[in-house]
C-alpha positions in Angstrom: -22.6 -1.4 7.4 -21.4 -1.8 10.9 -20.1 0.9 13.3 -16.4 0.8 13.8 -16.2 3.3 16.6 -17.6 3.2 20.1 -19.6 6.2 21.2 -16.6 7.4 23.2 -14.3 6.9 20.2 -16.7 8.8 17.9 -16.9 11.7 20.3 -13.1 11.8 20.5 -12.7 11.6 16.8 -15.1 14.4 16.1 -13.6 16.5 18.9 -10.1 16.1 17.5 -11.3 17.0 14.0 -13.4 20.0 15.2 -10.5 21.6 17.1 -7.9 21.1 14.4 -7.0 23.8 11.9 -3.8 22.5 10.4 -3.9 18.8 9.6 -1.1 16.6 8.2 -2.1 13.3 6.7 0.8 10.7 6.4 1.2 7.4 4.8 3.8 4.6 4.7 7.1 4.4 2.8 6.7 3.4 -0.9 3.0 4.4 -0.9 0.7 2.2 -2.9 -2.8 2.7 -4.2 -4.5 2.3 -0.9 -2.1 4.7 0.8 -2.5 7.4 -1.9 -6.2 6.9 -2.4 -7.0 6.9 1.3 -4.9 10.0 2.2 -6.4 11.9 -0.8 -9.9 11.0 0.1 -9.3 12.2 3.7 -7.7 15.4 2.3 -10.8 16.2 0.2 -13.2 15.4 3.0 -11.4 17.5 5.6 -10.8 20.4 3.1 -14.6 20.5 2.7 -14.8 21.1 6.5 -12.5 24.2 6.2 -9.3 22.5 7.4 -5.9 23.3 6.1 -4.6 19.9 4.8 -1.2 18.7 3.7 -0.7 15.1 2.6 2.9 14.0 3.2 4.5 10.7 2.1 8.0 9.5 2.8 9.1 8.9 -0.8 7.9 8.9 -4.3 4.8 7.0 -5.4 4.1 5.3 -8.7 3.3 7.4 -11.8 0.2 5.4 -12.5 -1.4 6.9 -9.4 -0.7 10.5 -10.3 -4.0 10.9 -12.1 -5.9 10.7 -8.7 -7.7 14.0 -7.8 -5.3 16.0 -5.6 -2.2 13.8 -6.2 -0.4 16.9 -7.6 -0.5 18.4 -4.1 1.1 15.4 -2.3 4.4 16.4 -0.6 7.2 13.8 -0.9 9.4 14.2 2.1 12.6 13.0 0.5 12.2 15.7 -2.2 10.7 18.5 -0.2 12.2 18.1 3.3 12.9 21.8 3.9 9.3 22.7 2.9 7.7 19.9 4.8 9.5 20.2 8.2 7.8 23.5 9.2 4.4 22.2 8.0 4.8 19.1 10.2 6.0 21.2 13.1 3.0 23.5 13.0 0.4 20.8 12.6 -2.2 20.5 15.3 -3.5 17.1 14.2 -2.1 14.1 12.3 -4.0 11.4 10.6 -1.8 8.4 10.0 -3.3 6.3 7.2 -2.6 2.8 6.0 0.2 2.1 8.4 0.4 0.5 11.8 3.7 1.6 13.2 5.5 4.9 13.0 8.7 3.2 11.8 7.0 2.6 8.5 7.3 6.3 7.8 11.1 5.9 7.8 12.7 9.4 7.3 9.4 11.1 7.9 9.0 9.4 11.3 11.2 11.6 13.4 9.6 15.0 12.7 6.1 13.5 13.0 6.7 11.8 16.3 8.5 15.0 17.6 5.3 17.0 17.3 3.1 16.2 20.4 -0.1 17.1 18.5 -2.7 14.3 18.7 -2.6 11.6 16.1 -5.4 9.4 14.6 -4.5 6.1 13.0 -6.8 4.7 10.3 -5.5 1.4 9.1 -6.2 -2.3 8.3 -2.8 -3.9 9.1 -2.3 -6.4 12.0 -0.7 -5.4 15.3 -1.0 -1.6 15.4 1.3 0.2 17.8 0.1 2.7 20.4 1.8 5.9 19.2 -1.6 7.5 18.3 -4.3 9.1 20.5 -7.0 7.2 18.6 -6.5 4.0 16.8 -9.1 2.9 14.2 -7.7 -0.4 13.1 -9.7 -3.1 11.2 -7.4 -5.9 9.8 -10.5 -7.8 8.7 -11.2 -5.1 6.1 -9.8 -5.2 2.6 -8.2 -1.8 2.6 -7.8 1.3 4.7 -10.2 2.9 2.2 -12.9 0.4 3.3 -12.2 1.5 6.9 -12.8 5.1 5.9 -16.0 4.1 4.1 -17.3 2.6 7.3 -16.2 5.6 9.3 -17.9 8.0 7.0 -21.1 5.9 7.0 -21.1 5.9 10.8 -20.9 9.7 10.7 -23.7 9.9 8.3 -21.6 11.4 5.5 -20.9 8.6 3.1 -23.9 9.4 1.0 -22.8 13.1 0.7 -19.1 12.6 -0.3 -17.9 14.2 -3.6 -17.1 12.3 -6.7 -13.4 13.1 -6.1 -13.5 11.5 -2.7 -15.4 8.5 -4.0 -13.0 8.1 -6.9 -10.0 8.0 -4.5 -11.7 5.5 -2.2 -12.7 3.2 -5.0 -9.2 3.3 -6.5 -7.7 2.5 -3.1 -9.9 -0.5 -2.5 -9.4 -1.7 -6.1 -5.6 -1.5 -5.7 -5.5 -3.4 -2.4 -7.6 -6.2 -3.7 -6.2 -6.7 -7.1 -9.3 -5.3 -8.7 -11.4 -7.3 -6.2 -9.8 -10.6 -7.1 -8.6 -11.4 -3.6 -9.4 -10.4 0.0 -12.7 -9.2 -1.2 -15.3 -12.0 -0.5 -17.3 -10.0 2.1 -20.6 -8.7 0.9 -20.1 -5.4 2.7 -17.1 -4.6 0.3 -19.6 -4.3 -2.5 -22.0 -2.4 -0.3 -19.3 0.2 0.1 -18.8 0.1 -3.7 -22.5 0.7 -4.3 -22.3 3.9 -2.3 -19.2 5.1 -4.3 -20.9 4.3 -7.6 -23.9 6.4 -6.5 -21.5 9.3 -6.1 -20.8 9.3 -9.8 -17.4 7.5 -10.1 -16.3 6.0 -13.5 -15.0 2.6 -12.3 -14.0 1.5 -15.8 -11.9 4.6 -16.3 -10.3 4.1 -12.8 -9.4 0.5 -13.8 -7.8 1.7 -17.1 -5.9 4.4 -15.3 -4.3 1.9 -12.9 -4.0 -1.3 -14.8 -4.1 -0.6 -18.5 -1.9 2.4 -18.8 1.8 1.6 -19.1 4.9 2.6 -21.0 6.6 0.7 -23.8 9.6 0.4 -21.5 7.5 -1.6 -19.0 6.4 -4.1 -21.7 10.0 -4.7 -22.7 11.2 -4.8 -19.2 8.6 -7.4 -18.3 9.7 -9.7 -21.0 13.3 -9.3 -20.0 12.7 -10.0 -16.3 10.5 -13.1 -17.0 12.8 -14.6 -19.6 16.3 -13.7 -18.3 16.0 -12.7 -14.6 13.5 -15.2 -13.2 14.9 -18.1 -11.2 12.5 -20.9 -10.4 12.9 -23.4 -7.5 10.4 -26.1 -8.5 10.8 -28.2 -5.3 9.9 -25.1 -3.3 7.2 -23.9 -5.7 9.0 -20.5 -5.5 10.3 -18.0 -8.0 12.8 -15.1 -7.6 13.1 -12.1 -9.9 15.9 -9.5 -9.5 16.2 -6.0 -10.9 19.2 -3.6 -10.6 19.3 0.1 -11.1 21.6 -0.4 -14.0 18.9 -2.4 -15.7 16.3 0.3 -14.8 18.5 2.8 -16.6 19.0 0.4 -19.6 15.3 0.1 -20.2 14.5 3.7 -19.3 11.7 2.7 -16.9 9.7 5.2 -14.9 8.6 5.0 -11.3 5.8 2.4 -11.1 6.8 0.5 -14.2 7.7 -2.6 -12.1 4.4 -2.6 -10.2 2.6 -6.0 -10.4 5.5 -7.9 -12.0 5.9 -9.8 -8.7 2.5 -11.4 -9.3 3.2 -12.8 -12.7 5.1 -16.0 -11.7 2.0 -17.0 -9.7 0.3 -17.8 -13.0 2.7 -20.8 -13.3 0.9 -24.0 -12.3 1.9 -25.0 -8.8 3.7 -21.8 -7.9 3.2 -20.9 -4.3 5.6 -18.0 -3.6 7.0 -15.2 -5.8 9.8 -13.0 -4.6 10.9 -9.7 -6.4 14.1 -8.1 -5.4 14.9 -4.6 -6.6 17.6 -2.0 -5.8 16.2 1.0 -4.1 16.3 4.0 -6.5 16.5 6.5 -3.6 18.8 4.8 -1.1 22.1 3.2 -2.1 22.8 -0.2 -0.6 19.1 -1.0 0.0 17.3 -3.9 -1.6 13.5 -3.8 -1.7 11.8 -7.1 -1.2 8.3 -7.8 -2.5 6.5 -11.1 -1.6 3.3 -12.6 -3.1 1.8 -16.0 -2.3 -1.3 -18.1 -2.9 -3.5 -20.1 -0.5 -2.3 -19.7 3.1 1.4 -19.2 2.8 2.3 -16.4 5.2 4.2 -13.7 3.4 3.8 -11.5 6.4 5.6 -13.9 8.7 8.4 -14.6 6.2 8.9 -10.9 5.7 9.0 -10.1 9.4 11.4 -12.9 10.2 13.9 -12.4 7.3 13.3 -9.1 5.6 12.6 -6.4 8.2 9.1 -6.0 6.9 5.5 -7.2 7.2 2.2 -6.8 5.5 -0.7 -9.2 4.7 -0.9 -12.9 4.4 -0.5 -13.1 0.6 1.2 -9.7 0.0 4.1 -8.3 2.0 7.3 -6.3 1.6 10.5 -5.6 3.3 14.0 -4.2 3.0 17.6 -5.4 3.2 20.8 -3.5 3.6 23.1 -5.6 1.4 24.1 -6.3 -2.2 21.8 -8.0 -4.6 23.8 -11.3 -4.5 23.5 -11.2 -0.7 19.8 -10.6 -0.9 19.3 -13.6 -3.2 21.2 -15.7 -0.7 19.0 -14.4 2.1 15.9 -15.4 0.1 17.3 -18.9 -0.4 17.9 -19.2 3.4 14.4 -17.9 4.1 12.6 -20.3 1.9 14.6 -23.2 3.3 13.3 -22.3 6.7 9.8 -22.4 5.4 10.3 -25.6 3.4 7.6 -27.4 5.4 5.1 -24.9 3.9 6.5 -24.7 0.5 7.6 -28.2 -0.7 4.3 -30.0 -0.1 1.7 -30.7 -2.8 1.3 -27.8 -5.2 -1.8 -25.6 -4.9 -4.7 -27.2 -6.7 -6.1 -23.9 -8.0 -3.8 -21.0 -8.7 -4.9 -17.7 -7.1 -3.7 -14.2 -7.5 -1.6 -13.2 -4.5 -1.3 -9.6 -5.6 -2.5 -7.1 -8.1 -3.7 -8.0 -11.7 -1.0 -8.2 -14.3 -1.0 -4.6 -15.3 -0.9 -3.3 -11.7 
């Protein structure tokens, strides 16, 4: 495994960690498996070094991630703002995990940026901004958790991590690669996994916890969305699924029950792009946009240009301030702008652009 820090960066990293007493670890809005797994792995590692650690995320995260060791201690800013603000104000070090720009913390951003304490970014997204003292950014890696594995290996600590830390890191990598079905062709990914397996993780149980544990409501909702709410645009090899909060209430779905549905249309032969639009459950008038693609269609460019977002080549997200009908119209405008990439010959071999079906 390669070194990801220069000698100077390693000295700075260790110096910042050594001097810190109260550390706040932050992740991006709508935290996914990599965000939660990476922050919790860092929490366990730094707690073992005697640090006082608080993990703070901007808003709620999916129920199917609540089994992770330490997840019960994660502070959700939108739910615990009065409790979190003084903790953030008193922090003497921040670790910013799985995000490349402070704006991706949304409501949490202002109080984090207001504290002049040093900040360390650990991430794998493109184009990191310079709001952190130390930036550890590797877009070539499959997940932020993989970056952490390389970092711990460089420090000589990967072989000594606890089962809890290893479990969080494996779950994070699994979630960001769709159970290693995409963005995971580098041999070193499995070298990382071998270290984690040697620390006693139960990879089969981790998979079941994430992908094969769901509610009856999710099963029924999935059928409804695919049969009633999915619009296909054959000439553009594109599908659009919409979900309103009224429909959420009708089916009684929980947080996380919609995870992975955006990937399902990509099973259709020739489908190149899948779009999932859902009303935000925490902010009125906001439509969340999820994009998944196959081959080399750039979801990240589409999201940045039309949906105020970004992400990875085949998996990105964004947000719109509008009605659902207006959001659908915006999607149609967007795909017309990318017609030169969408209306060519259909992909020869379907690939997963996102998580497995039960993610």
